[in-house]
C-alpha positions as CSV (number, residue, x, y, z in Angstrom):
1,X,-29.5,-87.4,-204.0
2,X,-33.3,-87.8,-204.9
3,X,-32.7,-88.4,-208.8
4,X,-30.2,-88.3,-211.6
5,X,-29.5,-84.4,-212.5
6,X,-31.4,-84.3,-215.7
7,X,-30.4,-80.7,-217.1
8,X,-27.9,-80.8,-219.8
9,X,-26.2,-77.7,-218.4
10,X,-25.5,-79.3,-215.0
11,X,-24.4,-82.4,-216.3
12,X,-22.3,-81.1,-219.3
13,X,-20.4,-78.9,-216.5
14,X,-19.5,-81.9,-214.6
15,X,-18.4,-83.8,-217.8
16,X,-16.4,-80.5,-219.0
17,X,-14.2,-80.9,-215.7
18,X,-12.8,-83.9,-217.7
19,X,-10.8,-82.3,-220.4
20,X,-10.0,-79.2,-218.4
21,X,-8.6,-81.7,-215.5
22,X,-6.7,-83.2,-218.3
23,X,-5.1,-80.1,-219.5
24,X,-4.1,-79.3,-216.0
25,X,-2.3,-82.4,-215.6
26,X,-0.7,-82.3,-218.7
27,X,0.7,-78.7,-217.8
28,X,1.7,-80.0,-214.4
29,X,3.7,-83.0,-216.5
30,X,5.5,-80.5,-218.4
31,X,6.6,-78.7,-215.2
32,X,7.8,-82.0,-213.8
33,X,9.7,-82.6,-217.0
34,X,11.6,-79.2,-216.8
35,X,12.4,-80.4,-213.6
36,X,14.3,-83.4,-214.9
37,X,11.7,-85.9,-214.0
38,X,11.8,-88.7,-216.7
39,X,9.1,-88.4,-219.4
40,X,7.6,-91.9,-219.1
41,X,7.4,-91.4,-215.3
42,X,5.2,-88.2,-216.2
43,X,3.2,-90.0,-218.7
44,X,2.1,-92.7,-216.5
45,X,1.4,-90.3,-213.7
46,X,-0.8,-88.3,-215.8
47,X,-2.5,-91.4,-217.2
48,X,-3.0,-92.6,-213.6
49,X,-4.7,-89.3,-212.5
50,X,-6.9,-89.1,-215.7
51,X,-8.3,-92.2,-215.3
52,X,-8.9,-91.8,-211.3
53,X,-10.6,-88.7,-212.4
54,X,-12.5,-89.8,-215.4
55,X,-14.1,-92.9,-213.6
56,X,-14.9,-90.7,-210.4
57,X,-17.2,-88.4,-212.5
58,X,-18.5,-91.0,-214.6
59,X,-19.5,-92.9,-211.7
60,X,-21.0,-90.1,-209.7
61,X,-23.0,-89.2,-212.7
62,X,-24.8,-92.5,-213.2
63,X,-26.8,-92.5,-216.4
64,X,-24.8,-92.6,-219.9
65,X,-21.6,-91.4,-218.4
66,X,-21.4,-94.5,-215.9
67,X,-22.6,-97.1,-218.7
68,X,-19.6,-95.4,-220.8
69,X,-17.3,-96.3,-217.9
70,X,-18.7,-99.6,-217.5
71,X,-18.2,-100.4,-221.2
72,X,-14.8,-99.0,-221.1
73,X,-13.7,-101.0,-218.0
74,X,-13.7,-104.4,-219.9
75,X,-10.9,-103.0,-222.0
76,X,-8.8,-102.6,-219.0
77,X,-6.7,-105.9,-219.9
78,X,-5.5,-104.1,-223.2
79,X,-3.7,-101.4,-221.0
80,X,0.1,-101.5,-220.7
81,X,1.0,-103.5,-217.3
82,X,2.8,-100.5,-215.8
83,X,-0.3,-98.3,-216.2
84,X,-2.9,-100.8,-215.7
85,X,-1.8,-101.8,-212.2
86,X,-2.1,-98.4,-210.5
87,X,-5.7,-97.7,-211.4
88,X,-7.2,-101.1,-212.3
89,X,-9.2,-100.4,-208.9
90,X,-10.5,-97.2,-210.5
91,X,-11.7,-98.7,-213.6
92,X,-13.5,-101.9,-211.8
93,X,-15.0,-99.9,-208.8
94,X,-17.8,-98.9,-211.7
95,X,-18.7,-102.5,-212.3
96,X,-20.8,-102.8,-209.0
97,X,-20.8,-99.7,-207.2
98,X,-22.3,-96.0,-207.3
99,X,-24.0,-93.4,-205.0
100,X,-27.4,-94.6,-204.0
101,X,-31.0,-93.3,-204.1
102,X,-32.9,-92.4,-200.7
103,X,-35.3,-94.9,-199.6
104,X,-38.2,-92.1,-200.0
105,X,-37.4,-92.0,-203.7
106,X,-37.4,-95.8,-204.1
107,X,-40.5,-96.2,-202.5
108,X,-42.2,-93.7,-204.9
109,X,-41.2,-95.5,-207.8
110,X,-42.5,-98.8,-206.6
111,X,-45.7,-97.3,-205.8
112,X,-46.1,-95.7,-209.1
113,X,-45.0,-99.0,-210.6
114,X,-46.6,-101.6,-208.6
115,X,-49.3,-99.9,-207.1
116,X,-50.1,-98.3,-203.8
117,X,-49.9,-101.7,-202.0
118,X,-46.9,-102.6,-203.2
119,X,-45.2,-103.8,-200.0
120,X,-48.3,-106.7,-199.8
121,X,-46.1,-108.3,-202.6
122,X,-43.2,-109.0,-200.3
123,X,-42.9,-110.2,-196.9
124,X,-39.4,-108.3,-196.4
125,X,-38.0,-105.4,-198.5
126,X,-34.6,-103.9,-197.8
127,X,-34.3,-100.1,-198.1
128,X,-30.6,-100.2,-198.3
129,X,-29.6,-101.0,-202.0
130,X,-27.6,-104.3,-202.5
131,X,-26.1,-103.1,-205.8
132,X,-26.3,-100.0,-208.4
133,X,-25.8,-99.8,-212.1
134,X,-25.7,-97.2,-214.8
135,X,-29.7,-96.7,-215.0
136,X,-31.0,-98.3,-212.0
137,X,-30.2,-100.0,-208.5
138,X,-30.9,-103.3,-207.0
139,X,-32.7,-104.0,-203.5
140,X,-33.0,-107.3,-202.0
141,X,-36.3,-108.6,-200.6
142,X,-38.5,-111.8,-200.0
143,X,-41.2,-112.5,-202.2
144,X,-44.8,-113.3,-201.0
145,X,-44.0,-117.1,-201.7
146,X,-40.9,-116.8,-199.7
147,X,-38.5,-116.6,-202.4
148,X,-35.4,-114.6,-202.3
149,X,-35.7,-111.6,-204.9
150,X,-33.6,-108.8,-206.5
151,X,-35.9,-105.6,-207.1
152,X,-34.4,-103.4,-209.7
153,X,-35.6,-99.8,-209.7
154,X,-34.9,-97.2,-212.4
155,X,-33.5,-93.9,-211.4
156,X,-36.0,-91.0,-211.9
157,X,-34.5,-89.0,-214.7
158,X,-32.5,-91.9,-216.3
159,X,-33.8,-91.3,-219.8
160,X,-32.9,-87.6,-219.8
161,X,-29.6,-88.2,-218.3
162,X,-28.5,-91.2,-220.8
163,X,-29.5,-89.0,-223.7
164,X,-27.6,-85.9,-222.4
165,X,-24.5,-88.0,-221.7
166,X,-24.1,-89.7,-224.7
167,X,-24.4,-86.4,-226.7
168,X,-21.8,-84.8,-224.6
169,X,-19.3,-87.8,-224.3
170,X,-19.1,-87.9,-228.1
171,X,-17.9,-84.5,-228.2
172,X,-14.9,-85.4,-225.6
173,X,-13.9,-88.8,-227.6
174,X,-10.4,-87.7,-227.8
175,X,-10.2,-87.5,-224.0
176,X,-10.4,-91.4,-223.8
177,X,-7.4,-91.7,-225.8
178,X,-5.4,-90.5,-222.9
179,X,-6.1,-93.7,-221.1
180,X,-6.3,-96.0,-224.1
181,X,-4.4,-94.8,-227.3
182,X,-6.0,-96.2,-230.3
183,X,-9.2,-96.6,-228.9
184,X,-12.0,-95.2,-231.2
185,X,-14.9,-93.9,-228.8
186,X,-17.3,-92.6,-231.0
187,X,-18.7,-95.9,-232.5
188,X,-19.0,-97.3,-229.0
189,X,-20.9,-93.9,-227.9
190,X,-23.2,-94.3,-231.2
191,X,-23.8,-98.1,-230.4
192,X,-24.9,-97.4,-226.7
193,X,-26.8,-94.3,-227.8
194,X,-28.7,-96.8,-230.3
195,X,-29.8,-98.9,-227.8
196,X,-30.7,-96.4,-225.1
197,X,-34.5,-96.8,-225.5
198,X,-34.3,-100.6,-225.1
199,X,-32.5,-100.2,-221.9
200,X,-34.9,-98.0,-220.5
201,X,-37.9,-100.4,-220.8
202,X,-37.8,-102.9,-217.9
203,X,-40.8,-104.7,-219.5
204,X,-38.9,-105.5,-222.7
205,X,-35.8,-106.8,-220.4
206,X,-38.3,-108.8,-218.5
207,X,-39.2,-110.5,-222.0
208,X,-35.8,-110.9,-222.8
209,X,-34.9,-112.5,-219.8
210,X,-37.8,-114.8,-219.5
211,X,-36.9,-116.0,-223.1
212,X,-33.2,-116.7,-221.8
213,X,-34.3,-118.3,-218.7
214,X,-36.5,-120.6,-220.8
215,X,-33.9,-121.4,-223.1
216,X,-31.3,-122.4,-220.1
217,X,-33.9,-124.0,-217.9
218,X,-32.4,-127.1,-216.1
219,X,-28.7,-126.1,-217.8
220,X,-25.8,-127.8,-215.6
221,X,-23.7,-124.9,-216.7
222,X,-25.7,-121.4,-217.0
223,X,-28.3,-120.2,-214.5
224,X,-30.8,-117.3,-215.6
225,X,-33.3,-116.1,-212.8
226,X,-36.8,-116.2,-213.3
227,X,-38.7,-113.0,-213.7
228,X,-41.6,-112.6,-211.2
229,X,-42.8,-109.0,-211.7
230,X,-42.3,-106.0,-214.1
231,X,-43.2,-102.7,-215.3
232,X,-41.5,-100.0,-217.4
233,X,-39.4,-98.8,-214.4
234,X,-39.4,-102.0,-211.9
235,X,-38.2,-105.2,-212.7
236,X,-38.5,-108.3,-209.8
237,X,-36.6,-111.4,-210.5
238,X,-35.1,-114.2,-208.5
239,X,-32.0,-113.4,-206.3
240,X,-28.7,-115.0,-207.5
241,X,-26.0,-115.7,-204.8
242,X,-22.6,-116.4,-205.9
243,X,-19.1,-115.1,-206.2
244,X,-19.0,-111.9,-208.5
245,X,-17.0,-112.3,-211.5
246,X,-14.9,-109.3,-210.6
247,X,-14.2,-111.1,-207.4
248,X,-12.7,-114.0,-209.1
249,X,-10.6,-111.6,-211.5
250,X,-9.2,-110.0,-208.6
251,X,-8.4,-112.8,-206.6
252,X,-9.6,-116.1,-207.8
253,X,-7.4,-119.2,-207.9
254,X,-6.3,-120.3,-211.3
255,X,-9.1,-123.2,-211.4
256,X,-11.3,-120.8,-210.4
257,X,-10.5,-118.5,-213.2
258,X,-10.6,-121.1,-215.6
259,X,-13.7,-122.5,-215.0
260,X,-15.4,-119.0,-215.2
261,X,-13.8,-118.5,-218.7
262,X,-15.0,-121.6,-220.0
263,X,-18.7,-121.0,-218.6
264,X,-18.4,-117.3,-220.0
265,X,-17.5,-118.5,-223.6
266,X,-20.2,-121.2,-223.5
267,X,-22.7,-118.6,-222.6
268,X,-21.5,-116.4,-225.5
269,X,-21.7,-118.8,-228.2
270,X,-24.8,-121.1,-227.1
271,X,-27.1,-118.3,-226.5
272,X,-27.9,-117.4,-229.9
273,X,-28.7,-121.2,-230.9
274,X,-30.7,-121.8,-227.9
275,X,-32.2,-118.3,-227.2
276,X,-31.7,-116.6,-230.6
277,X,-30.4,-113.8,-228.5
278,X,-27.0,-112.6,-227.3
279,X,-26.2,-111.0,-223.7
280,X,-24.7,-107.8,-225.1
281,X,-23.3,-106.3,-221.7
282,X,-20.5,-108.8,-220.8
283,X,-19.1,-106.4,-217.9
284,X,-18.1,-108.5,-214.9
285,X,-20.6,-106.9,-212.6
286,X,-23.5,-108.8,-214.4
287,X,-22.1,-112.5,-213.7
288,X,-21.8,-114.8,-210.5
289,X,-20.4,-118.1,-210.0
290,X,-23.1,-120.3,-208.1
291,X,-22.1,-122.7,-205.2
292,X,-22.7,-125.6,-208.0
293,X,-20.4,-124.1,-210.2
294,X,-23.0,-122.4,-212.9
295,X,-22.4,-119.2,-214.2
296,X,-25.3,-117.0,-213.0
297,X,-26.2,-114.4,-215.7
298,X,-27.9,-110.7,-214.8
299,X,-29.0,-107.9,-216.6
300,X,-30.8,-108.6,-219.9
301,X,-31.4,-104.8,-220.9
302,X,-28.9,-105.0,-223.6
303,X,-29.5,-108.4,-225.9
304,X,-28.8,-108.6,-229.6
305,X,-31.5,-110.3,-231.2
306,X,-30.2,-113.1,-233.9
307,X,-33.1,-114.9,-235.5
308,X,-31.9,-118.2,-236.7
309,X,-28.5,-117.8,-234.5
310,X,-25.3,-116.8,-235.4
311,X,-24.6,-116.3,-239.0
312,X,-23.3,-119.3,-240.4
313,X,-20.8,-117.5,-242.7
314,X,-18.7,-116.3,-239.6
315,X,-18.1,-119.7,-238.2
316,X,-17.2,-120.7,-242.2
317,X,-14.8,-118.0,-242.6
318,X,-13.3,-118.4,-239.1
319,X,-12.5,-122.1,-240.2
320,X,-11.3,-121.1,-243.7
321,X,-8.9,-118.6,-242.0
322,X,-7.3,-121.3,-239.6
323,X,-6.9,-123.4,-242.7
324,X,-4.8,-120.8,-244.5
325,X,-7.4,-120.4,-247.6
326,X,-6.8,-116.9,-247.9
327,X,-8.7,-116.6,-251.5
328,X,-12.0,-118.0,-249.8
329,X,-11.7,-115.5,-246.8
330,X,-11.3,-112.7,-249.2
331,X,-14.4,-113.8,-251.0
332,X,-16.3,-114.3,-248.1
333,X,-15.5,-110.9,-246.5
334,X,-16.3,-109.0,-249.7
335,X,-19.7,-110.8,-249.7
336,X,-20.6,-109.8,-246.2
337,X,-19.5,-106.1,-246.9
338,X,-16.4,-106.2,-244.7
339,X,-14.5,-105.2,-247.6
340,X,-15.4,-102.4,-250.0
341,X,-13.8,-100.6,-253.0
342,X,-10.5,-102.1,-254.2
343,X,-11.1,-105.2,-255.9
344,X,-7.4,-105.9,-256.2
345,X,-6.9,-106.1,-252.3
346,X,-4.2,-108.7,-251.5
347,X,-6.0,-111.7,-250.1
348,X,-2.8,-113.1,-248.3
349,X,-2.2,-109.6,-246.7
350,X,-5.9,-110.1,-245.4
351,X,-5.3,-113.4,-244.1
352,X,-2.1,-112.1,-242.3
353,X,-4.4,-109.4,-240.6
354,X,-7.0,-111.8,-239.3
355,X,-5.0,-115.1,-238.4
356,X,-3.3,-113.8,-235.3
357,X,-6.8,-113.0,-233.9
358,X,-7.8,-116.5,-234.1
359,X,-4.7,-117.9,-232.2
360,X,-7.3,-118.8,-229.5
361,X,-8.9,-121.4,-231.8
362,X,-5.9,-122.7,-233.3
363,X,-5.5,-125.3,-230.6
364,X,-7.5,-127.7,-228.3
365,X,-6.7,-125.1,-225.3
366,X,-5.7,-121.7,-225.1
367,X,-4.9,-119.2,-222.0
368,X,-6.4,-115.8,-222.7
369,X,-4.0,-113.2,-221.0
370,X,-3.3,-109.6,-220.7
371,X,0.0,-109.9,-222.6
372,X,-1.8,-111.6,-225.4
373,X,-4.6,-108.6,-225.7
374,X,-1.8,-106.0,-225.3
375,X,0.3,-107.6,-228.3
376,X,-2.8,-107.7,-230.4
377,X,-3.8,-104.1,-229.5
378,X,-0.3,-102.9,-230.3
379,X,-0.1,-104.6,-233.5
380,X,-3.4,-103.2,-234.7
381,X,-3.1,-99.6,-233.3
382,X,0.7,-98.9,-234.4
383,X,0.5,-96.8,-237.4
384,X,3.7,-98.6,-238.8
385,X,2.1,-102.1,-238.6
386,X,0.8,-103.6,-241.8
387,X,-2.3,-104.6,-239.8
388,X,-2.9,-100.9,-239.2
389,X,-2.5,-100.3,-242.7
390,X,-4.9,-103.2,-243.7
391,X,-7.5,-101.9,-241.0
392,X,-8.0,-98.8,-243.1
393,X,-9.3,-100.9,-246.0
394,X,-11.6,-102.8,-243.9
395,X,-15.1,-101.8,-243.0
396,X,-17.7,-103.2,-240.2
397,X,-21.2,-103.6,-241.5
398,X,-23.7,-101.9,-239.2
399,X,-25.2,-105.3,-238.6
400,X,-22.4,-106.8,-237.1
401,X,-21.5,-103.8,-235.1
402,X,-23.1,-105.0,-231.9
403,X,-22.1,-108.8,-232.0
404,X,-18.5,-107.3,-232.8
405,X,-18.7,-105.1,-229.7
406,X,-19.7,-107.8,-227.6
407,X,-17.2,-110.4,-228.8
408,X,-14.3,-107.9,-228.1
409,X,-16.1,-107.1,-224.4
410,X,-15.8,-110.8,-223.6
411,X,-12.4,-111.3,-225.0
412,X,-11.6,-108.2,-222.7
413,X,-13.3,-110.3,-219.6
414,X,-11.1,-113.8,-220.5
415,X,-8.0,-111.8,-220.6
416,X,-8.9,-110.1,-217.3
417,X,-9.5,-113.7,-216.0
418,X,-6.5,-115.0,-217.8
419,X,-8.4,-118.2,-218.4
420,X,-7.8,-121.2,-220.1
421,X,-10.2,-123.7,-221.7
422,X,-11.2,-125.4,-224.7
423,X,-12.7,-122.6,-226.5
424,X,-12.3,-124.6,-230.0
425,X,-14.4,-127.4,-229.0
426,X,-17.2,-124.8,-227.7
427,X,-17.2,-123.1,-231.1
428,X,-17.4,-126.6,-232.9
429,X,-20.5,-127.4,-230.8
430,X,-22.4,-123.9,-231.2
431,X,-21.0,-121.8,-233.9
432,X,-22.6,-122.7,-237.3
433,X,-20.0,-123.1,-240.0
434,X,-17.0,-123.6,-237.7
435,X,-17.1,-127.4,-237.6
436,X,-15.8,-129.5,-240.4
437,X,-18.4,-130.2,-242.9
438,X,-19.2,-133.8,-242.9
439,X,-18.9,-135.5,-246.1
440,X,-21.7,-136.1,-248.1
441,X,-22.6,-139.8,-248.9
442,X,-21.3,-140.7,-252.5
443,X,-24.7,-142.1,-253.4
444,X,-27.0,-139.5,-251.8
445,X,-30.2,-138.7,-253.9
446,X,-30.1,-135.5,-255.7
447,X,-33.7,-134.6,-254.0
448,X,-32.1,-134.5,-250.6
449,X,-29.1,-132.2,-251.8
450,X,-31.8,-129.9,-253.4
451,X,-33.9,-129.7,-250.3
452,X,-30.8,-129.0,-248.1
453,X,-29.7,-126.2,-250.6
454,X,-33.2,-124.9,-250.4
455,X,-33.1,-124.8,-246.9
456,X,-30.1,-123.1,-246.6
457,X,-31.3,-120.4,-249.1
458,X,-34.4,-119.9,-246.7
459,X,-32.1,-119.5,-243.6
460,X,-29.8,-116.9,-245.6
461,X,-33.0,-115.0,-246.7
462,X,-34.5,-114.7,-243.2
463,X,-30.9,-113.7,-241.9
464,X,-31.1,-111.0,-244.5
465,X,-34.4,-109.8,-243.6
466,X,-33.8,-109.5,-239.9
């Protein structure tokens, strides 16, 4: 394999095998039912085989297909345990493995990107890839100054493959319901498609990673490797040694899983305040736990830019919901465009829909778990549930789409870790509006109050402009 197959016809043929394979397995399931095998056993068997086939094809194709599989893999924790167990490996293997490019193809990209004398930049370069991802693979090397480095090389044809895959996967959205009923894949495909151009540009990724590295320089909890060189298709950064988060999910101790979960939450909520960006690709392959306990963060191709940090209104409405102020929550959601249409919508029903999602913040410590996520997924996806009916009346504004998807993905990882941590205190420190506001001094000068109000108004205007 010298490059990703670019042709839409060839890639579509491979993707088209997915619904055909599902149809065959469904027919096989029907045959088993005729012979008397229990329906629930047939369903589990069909789901297992579908997942194995699905993620095998997505992994072989790389490009947008593999990226879609990685995005879906973080939702594994929401699957029923009797189904999640048999094919958990099929889901998670995408997070750090894919068929490699041959060395000759890698050398060609390096020469085109870093110059014909690219080898002079390194004292060592390993032709065998250390890791592979959706649009590139990583090689290990030693920089001229002696530092261990990671060299990310983009697959030739990655751009064409991404666009072709995402167009086709949108047509096959119904297939994904076979492994996760109730999952609406189309918005996820559209959101990934919207960010394709950014993720293909490694120079843009280098600028994002440099900003993160500066924001977290010397931090005792989070480590972001320094960028040493970049071009549109090659990125050279410091190497990060550590335990992959996927390993901790699979076999970590309770203490290790709790520690990793706390660091993940800290990154998610502190980065917008410190870097004015959100790391937007939270699958476990992008994280390591270093020997000193810090969370090593990799892959900044997908980021959400948040000038001014997290919107204050999100923290404030979360605090009001926990306090049970239904009318204030309803008014805030309507003001932000989360609720459109019916002005007579029941405020208490809206609060009842939201409140169970906030259980992790209602107490000083909370343990995320697969069981908790499955219960929430079931509550929201069951057509007979009041929550399902309420969800049809709600709207997710486009400006919140990416941060919403990243938050859901991060929650999925925390549930895979089954991590216990003081999440509430993390939000109190880093999410604007969440902490109880300090009371104003009784004799505060009016001029001070006016200046504060004007400052708040300027921040709001900047957020709207962004």
